[in-house]
N, CA, C and O atoms as a Maestro MAE file, in Angstrom:
{
 s_m_m2io_version
 :::
 2.0.0
}

f_m_ct {
 s_m_title
 :::
 protein
 m_atom[156] {
  # First column is atom index #
  i_m_mmod_type
  r_m_x_coord
  r_m_y_coord
  r_m_z_coord
  i_m_residue_number
  s_m_chain_name
  s_m_pdb_residue_name
  s_m_pdb_atom_name
  i_m_atomic_number
  :::
  1 25 5.543 -11.726 -3.684 1 A "MET " " N  " 7
  2 3 4.395 -11.155 -3.016 1 A "MET " " CA " 6
  3 2 4.508 -9.639 -3.036 1 A "MET " " C  " 6
  4 15 5.524 -9.081 -2.620 1 A "MET " " O  " 8
  5 25 3.504 -8.997 -3.502 2 A "LYS " " N  " 7
  6 3 3.492 -7.547 -3.554 2 A "LYS " " CA " 6
  7 2 2.845 -7.006 -2.278 2 A "LYS " " C  " 6
  8 15 1.745 -7.417 -1.907 2 A "LYS " " O  " 8
  9 25 3.529 -6.094 -1.622 3 A "LEU " " N  " 7
  10 3 3.023 -5.502 -0.392 3 A "LEU " " CA " 6
  11 2 1.893 -4.537 -0.729 3 A "LEU " " C  " 6
  12 15 2.056 -3.660 -1.577 3 A "LEU " " O  " 8
  13 25 0.766 -4.694 -0.078 4 A "SER " " N  " 7
  14 3 -0.373 -3.816 -0.333 4 A "SER " " CA " 6
  15 2 -0.284 -2.579 0.556 4 A "SER " " C  " 6
  16 15 0.437 -2.566 1.554 4 A "SER " " O  " 8
  17 25 -1.019 -1.550 0.182 5 A "LEU " " N  " 7
  18 3 -1.060 -0.343 0.996 5 A "LEU " " CA " 6
  19 2 -1.613 -0.638 2.385 5 A "LEU " " C  " 6
  20 15 -1.174 -0.045 3.371 5 A "LEU " " O  " 8
  21 25 -2.568 -1.546 2.462 6 A "GLU " " N  " 7
  22 3 -3.136 -1.898 3.765 6 A "GLU " " CA " 6
  23 2 -2.074 -2.528 4.671 6 A "GLU " " C  " 6
  24 15 -2.003 -2.226 5.862 6 A "GLU " " O  " 8
  25 25 -1.254 -3.404 4.091 7 A "GLU " " N  " 7
  26 3 -0.184 -4.042 4.868 7 A "GLU " " CA " 6
  27 2 0.875 -3.020 5.275 7 A "GLU " " C  " 6
  28 15 1.386 -3.064 6.395 7 A "GLU " " O  " 8
  29 25 1.204 -2.106 4.370 8 A "ALA " " N  " 7
  30 3 2.192 -1.071 4.677 8 A "ALA " " CA " 6
  31 2 1.672 -0.141 5.769 8 A "ALA " " C  " 6
  32 15 2.424 0.266 6.654 8 A "ALA " " O  " 8
  33 25 0.394 0.191 5.705 9 A "GLU " " N  " 7
  34 3 -0.210 1.042 6.729 9 A "GLU " " CA " 6
  35 2 -0.154 0.361 8.101 9 A "GLU " " C  " 6
  36 15 0.163 0.993 9.108 9 A "GLU " " O  " 8
  37 25 -0.460 -0.915 8.118 10 A "LYS " " N  " 7
  38 3 -0.432 -1.679 9.370 10 A "LYS " " CA " 6
  39 2 0.994 -1.698 9.944 10 A "LYS " " C  " 6
  40 15 1.180 -1.528 11.149 10 A "LYS " " O  " 8
  41 25 1.985 -1.902 9.089 11 A "PHE " " N  " 7
  42 3 3.380 -1.949 9.527 11 A "PHE " " CA " 6
  43 2 3.864 -0.578 9.998 11 A "PHE " " C  " 6
  44 15 4.526 -0.468 11.030 11 A "PHE " " O  " 8
  45 25 3.527 0.474 9.230 12 A "HIS " " N  " 7
  46 3 4.025 1.825 9.487 12 A "HIS " " CA " 6
  47 2 3.265 2.519 10.617 12 A "HIS " " C  " 6
  48 15 3.829 3.350 11.330 12 A "HIS " " O  " 8
  49 25 2.010 2.184 10.774 13 A "GLY " " N  " 7
  50 3 1.211 2.783 11.838 13 A "GLY " " CA " 6
  51 2 0.139 3.731 11.353 13 A "GLY " " C  " 6
  52 15 -0.856 3.951 12.043 13 A "GLY " " O  " 8
  53 25 0.328 4.293 10.180 14 A "HIS " " N  " 7
  54 3 -0.692 5.157 9.586 14 A "HIS " " CA " 6
  55 2 -0.443 5.269 8.083 14 A "HIS " " C  " 6
  56 15 0.645 4.965 7.593 14 A "HIS " " O  " 8
  57 25 -1.460 5.705 7.375 15 A "LEU " " N  " 7
  58 3 -1.352 5.883 5.926 15 A "LEU " " CA " 6
  59 2 -1.271 7.371 5.631 15 A "LEU " " C  " 6
  60 15 -2.127 8.148 6.053 15 A "LEU " " O  " 8
  61 25 -0.255 7.750 4.917 16 A "GLY " " N  " 7
  62 3 -0.076 9.150 4.562 16 A "GLY " " CA " 6
  63 2 0.480 9.259 3.152 16 A "GLY " " C  " 6
  64 15 0.837 8.254 2.537 16 A "GLY " " O  " 8
  65 25 0.550 10.478 2.647 17 A "PRO " " N  " 7
  66 3 0.999 10.676 1.269 17 A "PRO " " CA " 6
  67 2 2.430 10.206 1.027 17 A "PRO " " C  " 6
  68 15 2.745 9.710 -0.055 17 A "PRO " " O  " 8
  69 25 3.294 10.358 2.022 18 A "TYR " " N  " 7
  70 3 4.685 9.960 1.826 18 A "TYR " " CA " 6
  71 2 4.852 8.447 1.804 18 A "TYR " " C  " 6
  72 15 5.746 7.931 1.133 18 A "TYR " " O  " 8
  73 25 4.010 7.741 2.521 19 A "LEU " " N  " 7
  74 3 4.037 6.280 2.469 19 A "LEU " " CA " 6
  75 2 3.627 5.804 1.080 19 A "LEU " " C  " 6
  76 15 4.259 4.911 0.513 19 A "LEU " " O  " 8
  77 25 2.578 6.396 0.538 20 A "VAL " " N  " 7
  78 3 2.096 6.018 -0.795 20 A "VAL " " CA " 6
  79 2 3.152 6.340 -1.849 20 A "VAL " " C  " 6
  80 15 3.452 5.508 -2.705 20 A "VAL " " O  " 8
  81 25 3.711 7.537 -1.789 21 A "ILE " " N  " 7
  82 3 4.738 7.938 -2.757 21 A "ILE " " CA " 6
  83 2 5.965 7.030 -2.647 21 A "ILE " " C  " 6
  84 15 6.519 6.606 -3.661 21 A "ILE " " O  " 8
  85 25 6.384 6.736 -1.422 22 A "GLY " " N  " 7
  86 3 7.543 5.875 -1.215 22 A "GLY " " CA " 6
  87 2 7.336 4.484 -1.777 22 A "GLY " " C  " 6
  88 15 8.242 3.910 -2.381 22 A "GLY " " O  " 8
  89 25 6.146 3.942 -1.580 23 A "MET " " N  " 7
  90 3 5.863 2.609 -2.123 23 A "MET " " CA " 6
  91 2 5.868 2.630 -3.644 23 A "MET " " C  " 6
  92 15 6.416 1.731 -4.281 23 A "MET " " O  " 8
  93 25 5.258 3.654 -4.221 24 A "ARG " " N  " 7
  94 3 5.221 3.747 -5.688 24 A "ARG " " CA " 6
  95 2 6.616 3.918 -6.272 24 A "ARG " " C  " 6
  96 15 6.959 3.270 -7.261 24 A "ARG " " O  " 8
  97 25 7.415 4.775 -5.673 25 A "ILE " " N  " 7
  98 3 8.781 4.987 -6.155 25 A "ILE " " CA " 6
  99 2 9.597 3.703 -6.015 25 A "ILE " " C  " 6
  100 15 10.359 3.345 -6.913 25 A "ILE " " O  " 8
  101 25 9.435 3.021 -4.897 26 A "GLY " " N  " 7
  102 3 10.149 1.761 -4.688 26 A "GLY " " CA " 6
  103 2 9.783 0.712 -5.714 26 A "GLY " " C  " 6
  104 15 10.657 0.033 -6.253 26 A "GLY " " O  " 8
  105 25 8.485 0.572 -5.991 27 A "GLU " " N  " 7
  106 3 8.039 -0.402 -6.996 27 A "GLU " " CA " 6
  107 2 8.569 -0.038 -8.377 27 A "GLU " " C  " 6
  108 15 9.003 -0.910 -9.129 27 A "GLU " " O  " 8
  109 25 8.533 1.254 -8.713 28 A "TYR " " N  " 7
  110 3 9.021 1.710 -10.012 28 A "TYR " " CA " 6
  111 2 10.527 1.440 -10.140 28 A "TYR " " C  " 6
  112 15 10.987 0.944 -11.168 28 A "TYR " " O  " 8
  113 25 11.283 1.769 -9.093 29 A "ALA " " N  " 7
  114 3 12.733 1.563 -9.127 29 A "ALA " " CA " 6
  115 2 13.072 0.082 -9.274 29 A "ALA " " C  " 6
  116 15 13.954 -0.282 -10.052 29 A "ALA " " O  " 8
  117 25 12.379 -0.761 -8.534 30 A "MET " " N  " 7
  118 3 12.640 -2.198 -8.631 30 A "MET " " CA " 6
  119 2 12.326 -2.713 -10.030 30 A "MET " " C  " 6
  120 15 13.046 -3.558 -10.562 30 A "MET " " O  " 8
  121 25 11.260 -2.207 -10.619 31 A "GLU " " N  " 7
  122 3 10.892 -2.613 -11.984 31 A "GLU " " CA " 6
  123 2 11.957 -2.163 -12.982 31 A "GLU " " C  " 6
  124 15 12.361 -2.938 -13.848 31 A "GLU " " O  " 8
  125 25 12.415 -0.915 -12.866 32 A "GLN " " N  " 7
  126 3 13.403 -0.374 -13.790 32 A "GLN " " CA " 6
  127 2 14.763 -1.068 -13.654 32 A "GLN " " C  " 6
  128 15 15.479 -1.241 -14.641 32 A "GLN " " O  " 8
  129 25 15.108 -1.457 -12.441 33 A "LEU " " N  " 7
  130 3 16.396 -2.100 -12.194 33 A "LEU " " CA " 6
  131 2 16.350 -3.611 -12.366 33 A "LEU " " C  " 6
  132 15 17.384 -4.277 -12.326 33 A "LEU " " O  " 8
  133 25 15.152 -4.150 -12.557 34 A "GLY " " N  " 7
  134 3 15.012 -5.588 -12.738 34 A "GLY " " CA " 6
  135 2 15.251 -6.379 -11.463 34 A "GLY " " C  " 6
  136 15 15.699 -7.525 -11.508 34 A "GLY " " O  " 8
  137 25 14.951 -5.767 -10.333 35 A "ILE " " N  " 7
  138 3 15.166 -6.411 -9.036 35 A "ILE " " CA " 6
  139 2 13.923 -7.201 -8.651 35 A "ILE " " C  " 6
  140 15 12.799 -6.711 -8.758 35 A "ILE " " O  " 8
  141 25 14.144 -8.430 -8.203 36 A "THR " " N  " 7
  142 3 13.045 -9.265 -7.730 36 A "THR " " CA " 6
  143 2 12.862 -9.028 -6.240 36 A "THR " " C  " 6
  144 15 13.817 -9.156 -5.473 36 A "THR " " O  " 8
  145 25 11.647 -8.683 -5.816 37 A "PRO " " N  " 7
  146 3 11.439 -8.472 -4.378 37 A "PRO " " CA " 6
  147 2 11.642 -9.767 -3.600 37 A "PRO " " C  " 6
  148 15 11.307 -10.846 -4.089 37 A "PRO " " O  " 8
  149 25 12.177 -9.666 -2.420 38 A "TYR " " N  " 7
  150 3 12.429 -10.848 -1.599 38 A "TYR " " CA " 6
  151 2 11.432 -10.988 -0.467 38 A "TYR " " C  " 6
  152 15 11.572 -11.878 0.372 38 A "TYR " " O  " 8
  153 25 10.427 -10.126 -0.429 39 A "PHE " " N  " 7
  154 3 9.406 -10.209 0.618 39 A "PHE " " CA " 6
  155 2 8.059 -10.462 0.019 39 A "PHE " " C  " 6
  156 15 7.070 -10.564 0.745 39 A "PHE " " O  " 8
  :::
 }
 m_bond[155] {
  # First column is bond index #
  i_m_from
  i_m_to
  i_m_order
  :::
  1 1 2 1
  2 2 3 1
  3 3 4 2
  4 3 5 1
  5 5 6 1
  6 6 7 1
  7 7 8 2
  8 7 9 1
  9 9 10 1
  10 10 11 1
  11 11 12 2
  12 11 13 1
  13 13 14 1
  14 14 15 1
  15 15 16 2
  16 15 17 1
  17 17 18 1
  18 18 19 1
  19 19 20 2
  20 19 21 1
  21 21 22 1
  22 22 23 1
  23 23 24 2
  24 23 25 1
  25 25 26 1
  26 26 27 1
  27 27 28 2
  28 27 29 1
  29 29 30 1
  30 30 31 1
  31 31 32 2
  32 31 33 1
  33 33 34 1
  34 34 35 1
  35 35 36 2
  36 35 37 1
  37 37 38 1
  38 38 39 1
  39 39 40 2
  40 39 41 1
  41 41 42 1
  42 42 43 1
  43 43 44 2
  44 43 45 1
  45 45 46 1
  46 46 47 1
  47 47 48 2
  48 47 49 1
  49 49 50 1
  50 50 51 1
  51 51 52 2
  52 51 53 1
  53 53 54 1
  54 54 55 1
  55 55 56 2
  56 55 57 1
  57 57 58 1
  58 58 59 1
  59 59 60 2
  60 59 61 1
  61 61 62 1
  62 62 63 1
  63 63 64 2
  64 63 65 1
  65 65 66 1
  66 66 67 1
  67 67 68 2
  68 67 69 1
  69 69 70 1
  70 70 71 1
  71 71 72 2
  72 71 73 1
  73 73 74 1
  74 74 75 1
  75 75 76 2
  76 75 77 1
  77 77 78 1
  78 78 79 1
  79 79 80 2
  80 79 81 1
  81 81 82 1
  82 82 83 1
  83 83 84 2
  84 83 85 1
  85 85 86 1
  86 86 87 1
  87 87 88 2
  88 87 89 1
  89 89 90 1
  90 90 91 1
  91 91 92 2
  92 91 93 1
  93 93 94 1
  94 94 95 1
  95 95 96 2
  96 95 97 1
  97 97 98 1
  98 98 99 1
  99 99 100 2
  100 99 101 1
  101 101 102 1
  102 102 103 1
  103 103 104 2
  104 103 105 1
  105 105 106 1
  106 106 107 1
  107 107 108 2
  108 107 109 1
  109 109 110 1
  110 110 111 1
  111 111 112 2
  112 111 113 1
  113 113 114 1
  114 114 115 1
  115 115 116 2
  116 115 117 1
  117 117 118 1
  118 118 119 1
  119 119 120 2
  120 119 121 1
  121 121 122 1
  122 122 123 1
  123 123 124 2
  124 123 125 1
  125 125 126 1
  126 126 127 1
  127 127 128 2
  128 127 129 1
  129 129 130 1
  130 130 131 1
  131 131 132 2
  132 131 133 1
  133 133 134 1
  134 134 135 1
  135 135 136 2
  136 135 137 1
  137 137 138 1
  138 138 139 1
  139 139 140 2
  140 139 141 1
  141 141 142 1
  142 142 143 1
  143 143 144 2
  144 143 145 1
  145 145 146 1
  146 146 147 1
  147 147 148 2
  148 147 149 1
  149 149 150 1
  150 150 151 1
  151 151 152 2
  152 151 153 1
  153 153 154 1
  154 154 155 1
  155 155 156 2
  :::
 }
}
């Protein structure tokens, strides 16, 4: 299951540039490392 920005915003409390960047970097890193998300 891929976490959406809407779900991340709900969890974090607000949507901001650092949340978006963090999610993108995390997805990219997981893809490059071949890691399967567990959530």
